[in-house]
VEXDRENDREN-960370 format. One record per residue: x, y, z of N, C-alpha, C in turn; residue in three letters. Coordinates in steps of 0.02 Angstrom, whole numbers, padded with zeros to 5 digits, always signed. Each point is the difference from the previous one (the first is absolute). Layout:
BEGIN
XYZXYZXYZala
...
//
This chain:
BEGIN
-03309-06641-05073-00039+00040+00041+00018-00018+00080met
+00002-00061+00004+00030-00012+00088+00056+00056+00019phe
+00061-00007-00033+00050+00041-00002-00019+00076+00011phe
-00045+00039-00039-00030+00056-00008-00038+00007+00078leu
-00041-00039+00004-00028+00008+00060+00027+00007+00068phe
+00063-00065-00001+00035+00017+00058+00048+00047+00006lys
+00033+00023-00052+00051+00042+00012-00016+00076-00027trp
-00079+00015-00032-00011+00078-00020-00011+00041+00041ile
+00002+00004+00084+00019+00040+00039+00082+00014-00003asp
+00035-00036-00009+00077+00030-00010+00028+00026-00059asp
-00048-00010-00047+00018+00038-00074-00016+00064-00018leu
-00071+00007+00041-00044+00056-00027+00041+00063+00022ile
+00000+00046-00030+00016+00063+00024+00062+00028+00013gly
+00061-00053-00016+00056+00001+00011+00043+00040-00050lys
-00037+00006-00051+00056+00021-00064+00041-00040-00026gly
-00014-00069-00001+00052-00066-00044-00020+00019-00061phe
+00048-00015-00056+00001-00010-00054-00045-00052-00023glu
-00020-00017-00052-00043-00036-00033+00051-00082+00010trp
+00060+00006-00035+00026-00064-00007+00039-00006+00076tyr
-00010+00023+00038+00012-00036+00063-00065-00037+00044thr
-00043+00016-00025-00062-00034+00027-00008-00061-00043ile
+00026-00001-00072-00010-00056-00043+00060-00034+00033leu
+00063+00030+00020+00051-00060+00024-00009-00034+00067glu
-00036+00038+00048-00036-00043+00036-00062-00044-00002leu
-00015-00006-00040-00064-00046-00027+00016-00039-00026met
+00078+00003-00052+00014-00066-00045+00058-00046+00068ala
+00015+00033+00043+00021-00024+00070-00050-00054+00038tyr
-00045+00045+00010-00061-00043+00028-00033-00056-00029ala
-00001+00027-00062-00037-00072-00063+00049-00071+00030ser
+00066+00017+00001+00033-00067+00013-00016-00062+00060ala
-00027+00052+00041-00029-00033+00067-00065-00020-00009ala
-00030-00003-00070-00061-00025-00005+00005-00066-00034asn
+00049-00005-00028+00006-00082-00032-00007-00045+00033val
+00010+00007+00070-00020-00065+00043-00061-00004+00000ser
-00049+00026-00030-00070-00001-00005-00016-00009-00062met
+00014+00040-00032-00030+00002-00069+00026-00066-00045ala
+00064-00024+00006+00020-00048-00031-00016-00064+00002leu
-00025-00028+00072-00054-00046+00009-00065-00011-00030pro
-00040+00069+00015-00057+00002-00032+00015-00009-00068leu
+00032+00041-00041+00008+00002-00073-00002-00070-00036ser
+00050-00042+00036+00013-00073-00007-00075-00046+00002val
-00022+00018+00063-00077-00037-00001-00050+00023-00050leu
+00000+00060+00000-00049+00034-00054+00018-00021-00081leu
+00038+00012-00001+00034-00030-00080+00002-00087-00016ser
-00003-00014+00036+00000-00085-00013-00068-00015+00002ser
-00049+00032+00044-00060-00037+00009-00020+00052-00082ile
+00008+00055-00006-00033+00036-00062+00016-00046-00061met
+00075-00036-00009+00022-00027-00063-00039-00076-00007thr
+00012-00035+00064-00048-00062-00006-00068+00007-00009phe
-00025+00055+00028-00059-00008+00020-00033+00027-00094gly
+00046+00032-00035-00018+00021-00075-00002-00052-00035thr
+00051-00042+00026+00026-00052-00050-00073-00053+00010leu
-00023-00010+00070-00057-00035+00012-00052+00012-00031gly
-00013+00061-00022-00060+00037-00024-00016-00010-00057glu
+00076+00012-00031-00011-00011-00087-00002-00067-00010asn
+00006-00062+00033+00007-00067-00006+00070-00017-00039tyr
+00055+00049+00017+00047-00036-00014+00064-00041+00037glu
-00037-00001+00074+00035-00050+00038-00036-00069+00002leu
-00064+00002-00042-00012-00065-00030+00027-00031-00051val
+00012+00052-00041+00054-00031-00070+00047-00015+00021ala
+00041+00046+00052+00065-00042+00018+00009-00072+00032ile
-00076-00013+00049+00004-00062+00023-00022-00041-00035lys
-00023-00001-00064-00029-00042-00040+00067-00021-00037ser
+00039+00036-00015+00064-00003-00038+00048-00044+00047ala
-00024-00011+00054+00039-00043+00055+00050+00017+00025gly
-00025+00062+00014+00050+00047+00057-00039+00014+00066ile
+00041-00016+00027-00024+00003+00074-00001+00080+00036ser
-00045+00019+00052+00008+00074+00014+00073+00005+00049leu
+00024-00049+00008+00101+00023+00028+00022-00003-00044gln
-00016-00034-00062+00056+00015-00047+00002+00054-00026arg
-00089+00038-00034-00014+00081+00002+00019+00022+00038ala
+00033+00006+00064+00011+00047+00037+00067+00012+00016met
+00043-00042-00040+00069+00003+00012+00040+00050-00037arg
-00013+00017-00033+00026+00065-00038-00015+00075+00044pro
-00070-00011+00029-00012+00065+00046+00036-00018+00066leu
+00017-00054+00022+00031-00017+00048+00081+00027+00008phe
+00017-00007-00062+00075+00026-00018-00004+00066+00017val
-00038+00039-00037-00002+00061+00006-00008+00033+00072val
-00056-00040+00048+00002+00007+00064+00060-00013+00049ile
+00047-00048-00031+00062-00010+00044+00041+00056-00029ile
+00014+00033-00054+00041+00064-00007-00042+00040+00025met
-00038+00026+00012-00043+00047+00045+00005-00005+00048leu
+00017-00057+00044+00010-00025+00065+00065+00036+00022thr
+00069-00027-00039+00064+00020+00013+00000+00071-00006ile
-00041+00037-00055+00009+00082-00023-00032+00000+00093gly
-00049-00004+00000-00030+00029+00081+00054-00004+00059ser
+00028-00047-00003+00049-00027+00062+00041+00042-00014phe
+00037+00010-00066+00055+00060+00003-00001+00071+00004leu
-00085+00012-00026-00026+00054+00009-00009+00023+00089phe
-00017-00044+00032-00026+00023+00075+00071-00017+00026ser
+00054-00020-00039+00077-00016+00044+00056+00067-00003asn
-00019+00028-00061+00039+00043-00013-00025+00068-00024tyr
-00046-00004-00062-00036+00058-00004-00046+00043+00057met
-00048-00031+00033-00043+00030+00060+00034+00018+00050leu
+00057-00026+00032+00035+00034+00049+00033+00052-00002pro
+00018+00019-00082+00028+00064-00028-00067+00051-00002lys
-00054-00023-00018-00061+00033-00025-00022+00035+00091ala
-00013-00054+00039-00018+00030+00053+00047+00047+00035asn
+00078-00019-00013+00041+00068+00020-00008+00061-00016leu
-00010-00007-00061+00001+00073-00020-00078+00035-00003lys
-00056-00046+00029-00050+00038-00009-00020+00009+00078phe
+00036-00025+00053-00003+00008+00084+00050+00072-00004asn
+00057+00009-00039+00032+00058-00002-00034+00059-00027ser
-00024+00010-00054-00019+00033-00042-00070+00027+00053leu
-00045-00050+00018-00052+00011+00045+00021+00034+00077leu
+00057-00019+00027+00019+00063+00036+00018+00047+00016tyr
+00030+00028-00083+00010+00070-00002-00051+00023-00012asp
-00054-00020-00046-00070+00027-00006-00037+00024+00059ile
-00003-00051+00044-00032+00013+00056+00026+00039+00054arg
+00074+00019+00003+00047+00040+00043+00004+00074-00039asn
-00035+00003-00062+00006+00065-00035-00048+00036+00030lys
+00009+00064-00002-00048+00060+00022-00056+00013-00033lys
-00041+00027+00009-00074+00000-00030+00019+00066-00044leu
-00026+00001-00055+00010+00056-00071-00028+00050+00041ala
+00045+00068-00024-00017+00049+00020-00064+00036-00037phe
-00065-00028+00040-00063+00042-00033-00036+00051+00042leu
+00002+00064-00010-00033+00055+00026-00068-00011-00005ile
-00034-00007+00062-00083+00006+00000-00014+00058+00029lys
-00045+00028-00039-00024+00077+00050-00045-00019+00070pro
+00023+00032+00050-00033+00005+00073+00038-00054+00040gly
+00048-00020-00028+00031-00066+00031+00074+00013+00010val
+00029-00026+00060+00080+00018+00017+00029-00048-00023phe
+00062-00001-00038+00039-00054-00054+00071+00004+00057asn
+00002-00063+00006+00056-00010+00047+00046-00039-00039asn
-00005-00010-00051+00037-00050-00054+00076+00018+00015ser
+00028+00061-00009+00054+00019-00005+00032+00018+00079ile
+00043-00039+00007+00039-00001+00071+00003+00069+00023pro
-00028+00019+00079+00019+00068+00046-00051+00053-00056glu
-00040-00012-00023-00038+00057-00035-00078-00020+00005tyr
-00053+00045+00013-00067-00025-00013-00029+00057-00043ser
-00034-00012-00048-00023+00053-00057-00063-00015-00029ile
-00040+00053+00016-00074+00004+00007-00030+00072-00046arg
-00025-00014-00066-00037+00039-00048-00071+00010+00011val
-00034+00046+00005-00070-00005-00028-00049-00015-00051asp
+00050+00013-00058-00033-00019-00061+00070-00001-00051ser
-00025-00031-00051+00049-00022-00073-00030+00009-00054lys
+00034+00024-00055-00041+00028-00057+00035-00072-00058asp
-00035+00003-00052+00025-00055-00058+00064-00013-00019asn
+00030+00072+00001+00051+00009-00018+00056-00015+00070asp
-00016-00014+00025+00067+00001+00079+00003+00043+00018gly
-00045+00055+00006+00012+00066+00050-00038-00020+00055met
+00044+00017+00051-00029-00025+00082-00027+00080+00028leu
-00042+00000+00040-00026+00053+00017-00013+00001+00081his
+00015+00042+00042-00007-00005+00070+00061-00050+00031gly
+00051+00013+00004+00055-00061+00013+00037+00016+00069ile
+00003-00046+00056+00014+00000+00056+00051-00064+00002met
+00074+00027+00032+00052-00051+00001+00022+00003+00076ile
+00004-00054+00020+00044-00008+00080+00065-00028-00012tyr
+00036+00040-00005+00074-00023-00001+00030-00006+00058asp
+00029-00081+00027+00009-00026+00058+00077+00003-00017arg
+00025+00002-00050+00082-00012-00013+00029+00050+00030lys
+00059-00035+00061+00047+00035+00024-00038+00054+00060asn
-00049-00016+00020-00053+00055+00031+00007-00016+00079ser
+00033-00050+00027-00002-00021+00063-00081-00002+00033asn
-00036-00025-00036-00059-00032+00009-00055+00078+00011gly
+00016+00056-00026-00044+00065-00006+00008-00005-00100ile
-00048-00002-00023-00015-00007-00074+00007+00088-00018pro
+00026-00007-00063+00005+00061-00038-00077+00003-00051lys
-00047+00057+00006-00048-00018-00032+00011+00038-00060ile
-00030-00009-00050-00002+00045-00084-00063-00016-00014ile
-00032+00053-00029-00089+00017-00015+00020+00066-00066ile
-00027-00049-00029+00007+00051-00094-00065-00014-00019ala
-00029+00056-00054-00053-00009-00031-00005-00043-00058lys
+00063-00024-00042-00013-00038-00045+00063-00024-00008glu
+00008-00042-00050+00063-00036-00012-00020-00068-00055gly
+00087-00021-00013+00000-00062-00060+00049-00043+00025lys
-00014-00050-00021+00059-00047+00010+00046-00029-00074met
+00057+00000+00027+00040-00017-00054+00052-00047+00023glu
+00032-00036-00044+00044-00058+00003+00073+00044-00021lys
+00051-00024+00030+00042+00021-00024+00035-00043-00074thr
+00049+00034-00026+00001-00038-00068+00039-00080+00024asp
+00037-00007+00046+00028-00076+00036-00044-00026+00009asp
-00067+00018+00026-00044-00053+00045+00010+00022+00070gly
+00058+00020+00028+00020-00006+00070-00042+00034+00027glu
-00022+00070+00002-00035+00033+00025-00060+00033-00011phe
-00045+00005+00053-00087+00030-00032+00002+00079+00027leu
+00001+00035-00049+00013+00088+00025-00082+00023+00001val
-00022+00034+00041-00058+00028+00013+00000+00081-00006leu
-00004+00021-00085-00008+00074+00004-00070+00021+00031gln
+00031+00050+00053-00061+00024+00052-00003+00086-00022leu
-00067+00031-00002-00002+00060-00001-00043+00044+00055lys
+00012+00065-00001-00029+00035+00059-00011-00043+00050asn
+00048-00005+00046-00011-00024+00073+00017+00006+00046gly
+00011-00016+00058+00035+00007+00082+00022-00055+00019val
+00064+00017+00028+00034-00065+00045-00010+00017+00081gln
-00012-00032+00032+00002+00002+00086+00055-00041+00025tyr
+00047+00023+00033+00050-00056+00032-00003+00029+00070glu
+00021-00045+00040-00003+00028+00064+00075-00037+00052glu
+00047+00040+00005+00061-00035+00020-00012-00029+00065gly
+00043-00065-00006+00001-00051+00060+00054+00023+00052ser
-00016-00016+00069+00043+00015+00053+00067-00059-00001ser
+00045+00047+00001+00059-00057+00003-00002-00036+00069asn
-00022+00031+00055-00003-00047+00064-00043-00059+00021ser
-00046+00010-00069-00052-00060+00022-00076+00030+00027gly
+00017+00042+00040-00065+00047+00031-00034+00053-00023thr
-00065+00037+00039-00032+00044-00041+00029+00059+00011tyr
+00015+00030-00049+00033+00065+00011-00047+00060-00009asn
-00023+00055+00030-00032+00045-00032+00017+00041-00045pro
+00068+00019-00015+00019+00027-00040+00020-00034-00059arg
-00039-00045-00025+00039-00045-00052-00036+00048-00049gln
+00045-00018-00047-00016+00030-00072-00039-00039-00053thr
-00052+00054-00037-00065-00008-00017+00027+00046-00102phe
+00001-00049-00042+00026+00057-00061-00062-00022-00054ser
-00033+00044-00045-00039+00005-00044+00015+00027-00065arg
+00018-00013-00050+00018+00001-00070-00035+00000-00052arg
-00008+00043-00026-00064+00001-00081+00060-00005-00058arg
-00046-00055-00033+00029+00015-00062-00042+00010-00062phe
+00035+00015-00059-00052-00004-00051+00024-00067-00046lys
+00052-00037+00001+00013-00051-00013+00050-00045+00012ala
+00002-00063+00040+00029-00035+00022+00022-00074-00046thr
+00041-00046-00004-00003-00085+00000+00029-00021+00025ala
-00023-00026+00046+00021-00066+00058+00010-00056-00035pro
+00070-00039+00004+00011-00054-00025-00016-00070+00035arg
-00028-00036-00021-00013-00077+00049+00024-00049-00037phe
+00040-00033+00037+00055-00042-00008-00062-00079-00035asp
+00015-00030-00049-00038-00047-00031+00036-00073+00008leu
+00044-00011+00036+00037-00049+00009-00031-00059+00021ser
-00049+00001+00039-00033-00031+00038-00075-00028-00034ser
-00005+00024-00054-00058-00025-00056+00035-00041-00046phe
+00079-00016-00001+00029-00056-00058-00011-00057+00018lys
+00006-00038-00038-00022-00076+00003+00075-00043-00012leu
+00027-00008+00086+00064+00011-00029+00014-00105+00025asn
+00035-00016-00039-00009-00080-00001+00051-00024+00062arg
-00034-00058+00025+00033-00023+00064+00044-00058-00051thr
+00054+00000+00042+00050-00077-00022-00049-00066+00016asp
-00002-00041-00063-00039-00062-00021+00016-00039+00069glu
+00071+00002+00008+00041-00047+00048-00025-00005+00078asn
-00030+00056+00008-00029+00015+00063-00066-00048+00011ala
-00026-00022-00043-00043-00057-00012+00012-00071+00003phe
+00074-00012-00015+00017-00067-00038-00033-00044+00030gly
+00012-00007+00080-00004-00047+00045-00061-00014+00021asn
-00058+00023-00020-00059-00017-00005-00025-00079-00027ser
-00037-00026+00033-00003-00067-00030-00018-00013-00080thr
-00070+00039-00004-00043+00011-00067+00062+00007-00065pro
+00070+00028+00031+00025+00039-00065+00072-00044+00005met
-00003-00087+00017+00050-00019+00002-00019-00078-00048leu
+00072-00012-00021-00024-00084-00050+00017-00037+00054asn
-00008-00068-00009+00021-00051+00034+00056-00019+00023leu
+00048+00040-00013+00084-00003+00051-00029+00031+00047lys
-00024+00070-00019+00001+00048+00044-00033-00004+00061gly
-00068-00036-00015-00048-00024+00054+00032-00047+00046ile
+00050-00050-00033+00038-00057+00053+00039+00044+00024glu
+00051+00044-00008+00040+00046+00034-00033+00033+00052arg
-00057+00018-00008-00048+00049+00049-00039-00038+00047lys
-00009-00060-00015-00026-00060+00051+00049-00013+00041gly
+00061-00021-00038+00054-00018+00060+00031+00059+00032asp
-00005+00060-00023+00015+00050+00043-00058+00013+00061ser
-00056+00002-00005-00058+00019+00046+00011-00083+00054leu
+00013-00052-00014-00008-00053+00051+00060+00013+00031arg
+00055+00030-00008+00072-00002+00025-00028+00060+00054arg
-00031+00057-00028-00017+00049+00038-00042-00014+00065gln
-00062-00036-00036-00033-00045+00068+00018-00046+00048leu
+00065-00021-00015+00023-00048+00033+00052+00045+00054asp
+00025+00065-00020+00045+00055+00020-00061+00019+00068thr
-00046+00019-00035-00063+00033+00062-00014-00050+00051ile
-00012-00057-00018-00023-00051+00048+00044-00014+00048gln
+00071-00016-00042+00052-00005+00055+00011+00053+00056arg
+00004+00068-00029+00007+00051+00048-00040+00004+00040asn
-00079-00011-00015-00048-00005+00049-00002-00032+00075thr
+00029-00076-00026+00008-00058+00034+00059+00020+00063met
+00060+00025-00030+00056+00029+00044-00027+00052+00045leu
-00045+00048-00036-00008+00044+00048-00040+00000+00064asn
-00044-00065-00017-00055-00022+00043+00032-00057+00050leu
+00055-00040-00030+00028-00021+00051+00058+00029+00042lys
+00008+00051-00005+00051+00061+00029-00039+00015+00068ser
-00066-00001-00001-00041+00024+00048-00017-00064+00048asn
+00049-00074+00010-00023-00035+00037+00083-00030+00014phe
+00013+00006+00064+00068-00006+00014+00016-00080+00014arg
-00033-00040-00012+00014-00069+00022+00022-00042-00086gln
+00003+00047-00053+00031-00019-00052+00054+00023-00028tyr
+00030+00040+00041+00062+00028-00012+00047+00020+00068asn
-00022-00021+00057+00046+00020+00050+00057-00038+00021ala
-00023-00079-00013+00048-00059+00043+00034-00024-00060val
-00040-00041-00057+00012-00044-00030+00058+00029-00053ala
+00054-00037-00012+00050+00028-00040+00054+00038+00034gly
-00013+00032+00050+00059+00052+00019+00017-00018+00061tyr
-00019-00057+00044+00022-00004+00055-00025-00081+00016ser
+00061-00033+00043-00014-00068+00016-00026+00013+00047lys
-00047+00034+00041-00044-00020+00046-00056-00042-00026val
-00025-00050+00039-00058-00031-00027-00061+00029+00026lys
-00053+00012-00066-00065+00017+00011-00018-00012+00052lys
-00050+00008+00050-00046-00008+00042-00071-00014-00024ile
-00004-00067+00002-00083-00017-00041-00048+00040+00044gln
-00035+00027-00041-00061+00032+00028-00052-00044+00040pro
-00027+00034+00064-00062-00060+00032-00059+00013-00036lys
-00038-00050-00001-00066-00007-00022-00035+00089+00010lys
-00033+00023-00043-00020+00077+00001-00072-00020+00016ile
-00029+00034+00040-00074-00002+00020-00040+00048-00055his
-00056-00027+00004-00042+00054-00045+00004+00068+00019asp
+00020+00026+00066-00008+00064+00023+00070-00001+00008val
+00048+00046-00052+00059+00000+00000+00038+00040+00059ile
-00055+00042+00034+00040+00028+00053+00010-00018+00053leu
-00037-00063-00003+00029-00033+00072+00053-00036+00000arg
+00027-00014-00062+00097-00020-00006+00047+00066+00020asp
-00044+00056+00018+00065+00046+00004-00031+00029+00075ile
+00075+00023+00038-00008+00021+00054-00014+00059+00011pro
-00041+00018+00071-00043+00050+00004+00042+00072-00019asn
+00067+00001+00025+00025+00062-00023-00004+00026-00059gly
+00017-00059-00057+00013+00010-00059-00045+00017-00048ser
-00068-00016+00031-00057-00017-00027-00014+00069-00039arg
+00004+00054+00006-00008+00079-00027+00044+00016-00048lys
+00060-00022+00021+00052+00011-00065-00001-00036-00059thr
-00033-00072+00012-00003-00058-00041-00072+00040-00057ser
-00043+00014+00039-00066+00040-00038+00031+00052-00051leu
+00027+00049+00034+00030+00066-00029+00054-00042-00068glu
+00033-00023+00007+00049-00024-00054-00033-00042-00053asn
-00048-00036+00037-00062-00039-00054-00031+00027-00053ala
-00026+00058+00023-00024+00081-00026+00035+00019-00038ala
+00060+00016+00017+00053+00036-00066+00021-00050-00047asn
-00006-00056+00015+00022-00056-00069-00048-00006-00031thr
-00067-00002+00014-00041-00012-00037-00029+00075-00044val
+00002+00048+00055-00001+00076-00059+00049+00002-00047ala
+00065-00021+00020+00052-00001-00050-00009-00038-00061gly
-00030-00071+00002-00035-00038-00060-00034+00052-00025ile
-00060-00004+00032-00081+00046-00022+00031+00062-00054met
+00055+00030+00034+00036+00060-00044+00028-00021-00060gln
+00019-00057+00000+00051-00016-00072-00040-00037-00061his
-00079-00031+00028-00027-00042-00022-00026+00040-00062leu
-00047+00058+00008-00022+00040-00064+00049+00010-00054pro
+00065-00009+00027+00048+00020-00061+00019-00066-00039asn
+00011-00057+00030-00007-00063-00024-00040-00036-00035trp
-00042+00010+00015-00087-00057-00008-00001+00045-00086val
-00018+00071+00002-00031+00012-00066+00069-00010-00065pro
+00071+00014+00032+00045-00011-00067-00017-00077-00006arg
+00017-00042+00047-00017-00078-00012-00066-00007-00038asp
-00044+00030-00003-00063-00023-00044+00004+00028-00061lys
+00032+00051-00006+00022+00039-00066+00035-00034-00036asp
+00052-00027+00022+00056-00045-00033-00033-00063-00021val
-00037-00035+00051-00035-00058-00033-00049+00019-00060lys
-00036+00058+00008-00041+00009-00069+00029-00008-00061gly
+00065+00047+00007+00041+00022-00063+00031-00086-00017glu
+00006-00040+00041+00026-00066-00018-00053-00034-00043ile
-00073+00011+00029-00047-00041-00027-00020+00028-00073ile
+00006+00083-00012-00010+00020-00044+00042-00010-00068phe
+00069-00012+00036+00064-00021-00064-00031-00081-00029thr
-00016-00040+00046-00023-00049-00017-00072-00014-00057arg
-00034+00062+00017-00047-00015-00045+00012+00047-00057ile
+00038+00053-00002+00028+00018-00071+00049-00051-00031glu
+00047-00044+00036+00020-00045-00044-00043-00062-00030tyr
-00049-00017+00031-00054-00054-00030-00025+00035-00059gln
-00016+00079+00022-00048+00037-00067+00022-00007-00060arg
+00069+00001-00009+00038+00000-00072-00021-00066-00026lys
-00017-00064+00040-00009-00059-00032-00077-00014-00019phe
-00054+00031+00048-00061-00013-00014-00018+00040-00064thr
+00029+00051-00012-00033+00042-00066+00003-00038-00041leu
+00058-00061-00026+00011-00030-00045-00034-00070+00004ala
-00023-00011+00064-00031-00066-00004-00074+00009+00002ala
-00024+00073+00002-00073+00014-00002-00018+00002-00047ser
+00057+00016-00067-00025-00023-00061-00013-00047-00030cys
+00040-00054+00001-00010-00074-00008-00066-00030+00028ile
-00020+00025+00045-00061-00029+00039-00058+00036-00011leu
+00000+00061-00017-00053+00043-00033-00008-00029-00061leu
+00057-00021-00055-00012-00034-00074-00042-00045+00002phe
+00038-00046+00059-00045-00076-00019-00071+00009+00047phe
-00025+00053+00024-00055+00018+00019-00052+00026-00048ile
+00026+00045-00042-00040+00044-00042-00002-00028-00072gly
+00059-00044-00026-00007-00039-00065-00053-00058+00022ala
-00014-00050+00035-00048-00043+00003-00062+00037+00020pro
-00006+00053+00030-00080+00038+00013-00011+00025-00062leu
+00052+00025-00042-00019+00025-00060-00043-00065-00037gly
+00037-00050-00021-00009-00047-00024-00056-00035+00030ala
-00028-00002+00057-00057-00012+00020-00069+00047-00019ile
+00009+00061+00028-00055+00033-00012-00018+00019-00073ile
+00046+00020-00021-00006-00019-00114-00023+00079-00004arg
+00027+00062+00041-00025+00043-00029+00054+00051+00002lys
+00008+00059-00029+00066+00032-00027-00035+00081+00013gly
+00024+00040-00028-00007+00071+00025+00021+00023+00063gly
-00038+00049+00010+00015+00047+00054-00055-00016+00066met
-00049-00026-00022-00060-00025+00036+00016-00035+00067gly
-00017-00065-00014+00010-00039+00058+00062-00022+00006leu
+00066-00010-00032+00050-00015+00005+00033+00048+00077pro
-00034+00073-00024+00041+00048+00044-00042-00007+00078val
-00056-00031-00014-00029-00001+00090+00028-00067+00025val
+00014-00052-00046+00016-00057+00033+00089+00023+00019met
+00029+00034-00033+00081+00026+00019+00003+00030+00044ala
-00035+00040+00007-00006+00045+00082-00031-00040+00047ile
-00029-00041-00011-00023-00034+00049+00057-00056+00022ser
+00018-00028-00022+00058-00048+00024+00070+00044+00012phe
-00002+00039-00041+00073+00057+00045-00026+00025+00056phe
-00054+00028+00012-00028+00023+00073+00037-00035+00036leu
-00039-00072+00001+00029-00059+00040+00063-00012+00019val
+00037+00013-00051+00075-00023+00002+00029+00068+00040tyr
-00034+00052-00016+00020+00074+00043-00014+00001+00046his
-00057-00006+00031-00034-00002+00075+00060-00041+00036ile
+00014-00086-00014+00038-00031+00044+00063+00014+00007ile
+00032+00028-00053+00071+00021-00001-00004+00058+00061thr
-00034+00044-00022-00006+00067+00046-00010-00022+00080thr
-00060-00032+00015-00018-00024+00078+00057-00049+00023val
+00047-00039-00037+00051-00060+00027+00072+00062-00006ala
+00010+00044-00033+00052+00039-00007-00004+00048+00078glu
-00071+00043+00005-00008+00023+00067+00004-00045+00057lys
-00011-00048+00005+00005-00056+00044+00078-00008+00020ser
+00034-00023-00051+00083-00008+00007+00027+00067+00018ala
-00038+00068-00005+00050+00053+00015-00016+00009+00094arg
-00058-00036+00013-00038+00033+00062+00049-00073+00047glu
+00023-00034-00029+00051-00071+00018-00061-00051+00029gly
-00048-00005-00050-00045-00039+00034-00009-00068-00051asn
+00046+00008-00053+00014-00042-00053+00074-00020-00038leu
+00013-00064-00026+00089-00006-00015-00012+00037-00063asn
+00054+00053-00008-00005+00052-00070+00004-00034-00057pro
+00033-00065-00012+00005-00033-00051-00068-00031-00018ile
-00026-00042+00056-00075-00027-00014-00039+00053-00016phe
+00015+00050+00022-00071+00048-00034+00013+00047-00050ala
+00063-00003-00025+00002+00017-00082-00005-00042-00044met
-00006-00065+00018-00009-00040-00042-00093-00051+00006trp
-00025+00022+00059-00052-00031+00009-00061+00013-00063ile
-00008+00051-00018-00034+00014-00062+00008-00049-00076ala
+00064-00025-00001+00029-00047-00033-00032-00064+00013val
+00020-00022+00061-00011-00050+00027-00083-00025-00004ile
-00041+00049+00024-00091+00006-00007+00002-00012-00066val
+00012+00026-00056-00029+00011-00070+00026-00050-00035leu
+00055-00020+00016+00034-00065-00040-00050-00051-00004ser
-00040-00032+00048-00036-00050-00014-00061+00009-00058pro
-00006+00063+00015-00076+00034-00054+00022+00004-00063leu
+00080-00005-00023+00017+00020-00069+00007-00081-00015ala
+00022-00040+00033+00006-00070-00025-00075-00042-00007val
-00047+00030+00046-00073-00016-00015-00022+00023-00080phe
-00006+00078+00001-00011+00019-00054+00027-00030-00070leu
+00075-00013+00008+00032-00018-00053-00034-00072-00027thr
+00000-00024+00059-00048-00092-00025-00044+00012-00022tyr
-00057+00051+00023-00067+00017-00017-00004+00030-00079lys
+00049+00020-00008+00003+00033-00063+00032-00057-00051ala
+00037-00043+00020+00046-00061-00039-00086-00044-00021thr
-00032-00019+00047-00042-00044-00021-00064+00033-00022val
+00002+00072-00010-00061+00029-00035-00060+00006+00043asp
+00027+00020+00066-00070+00002+00032-00039+00059+00008ser
-00088+00010-00002-00025+00039+00002-00003+00040+00072ala
+00071+00007+00015-00011+00046+00082-00034+00058+00009leu
-00004+00046-00047-00047+00061+00016-00072+00012-00039phe
-00014-00076-00050-00054-00001-00035-00059-00010+00033asp
-00057+00049-00004-00038+00003+00054-00069-00048-00032ile
+00006-00019-00060-00045-00033-00036+00018-00086+00042asn
+00075-00020+00003+00009-00071+00023-00024+00004+00068ala
+00011+00065+00053-00034-00026+00071-00064+00007-00006tyr
-00029+00024-00055-00087-00005+00005-00018-00070-00025lys
+00042-00029-00051-00011-00083-00006+00012-00034+00068leu
+00046+00012+00032+00041-00046+00060-00065+00012+00044phe
-00028+00055+00027-00054+00003+00049-00073-00027-00023phe
-00016+00023-00058-00053-00053-00044+00007-00064+00024asn
+00058-00032-00027+00002-00060+00006-00022-00036+00086lys
+00065+00041+00033-00019-00012+00064-00071-00004+00039leu
-00039+00068-00013-00072-00013+00018-00056-00041-00033phe
+00024-00033-00070-00048-00045-00025+00021-00064+00030lys
+00064-00015+00009+00006-00062+00037-00034+00008+00075lys
-00010+00054+00044-00027-00005+00051-00075-00004+00003lys
-00032+00019-00063-00075+00003+00003+00002-00079-00027glu
+00021-00020-00030+00000-00079-00014+00015-00046+00060lys
+00039+00022+00047+00015-00037+00060-00051+00022+00050ala
-00038+00045-00004-00062+00029+00045-00071-00056-00030val
-00004-00006-00059-00043-00017-00031-00027-00073+00001gly
+00083-00037+00000+00007-00066+00034-00026-00024+00057ser
//
């Protein structure tokens, strides 16, 4: 549903085949694994151990001398296998799915609107033509047709008016043929000199039947070469991200080095004497707060003009250097984020399992009720922390490595705490236990007051 809400405007009214839309949805579903897999691990572990606790099967397991940690070992092995699979998926399958999704989406978004004739509205979908009809029958017959033909007209359109007509495609689907009946064509000759000519020709031709052809090549879905998107960071594996990161860092060094060289070239003391002559440089005297005092009166105007020109040259080039430097730094940060994302997906499965399994053993409720509420609550905490930290890292306010692992770092103590509470059979979510605790607390206070 999220996919349809986001891309519905790019899919409707373009005449796509159903399998093209299904193919796009299949590629998009691969990107949702990073959200669906951790949530499914958390929910399934809560439901599994909640059902075991609700049916007193955990009690039977513990009465047989088997601890909770030992009972979790088989599922932990399954989670390890799932973790390895998620890492392989994010490193090999997900980049290819992102590549195919973005290339197909690019072709879809650049495909022209399907040729839909609406009565009373000029349709400009076909290049160099504008078509308008007064009405349209259910069998496809058009009435009151007006066509503006701007093809090879030097700015003066050719106008065709017909009482009725019908659209048909050629057998090969390359052209659209409009069968027109009982109409007239108006055409004004263009001036060769480009100026108004009072003797300019104007022709009018009546016809009983004609069939103009319109090229439909712009309506075809031409697939772009996927290699054109191959250098995008989400479509690379670990090795590709490393290579791109190294390339971006070299590119950033080159930009900064060229910037410094261009800036230094504006100051003569950096390149005038040193290394090119045996003449000793004269040590500059102490410069006053007002620099013009150290410049002779006859040279002050020239010095000010030269300084203004130098500053103007620097300010002219800075708008080109600064955005490029900022873009490359942002790309470097993004590559570091995507590199860590390959591992955080696998780590989140283990983390949420050690939150969900003890939580299910504590709440002792199975099914789709309370476990779903608990799973969504904990997952939202995990997702919000990850999203906020990633956004801060992209803005340069947080280290990318720390930002991608901060959710794991924050929730790991919670997983340890829940595992400990489940091991000692703590009634962490038992309302009656809290009632007994507060009743005892209030009774102690009443006795203390009475004494």
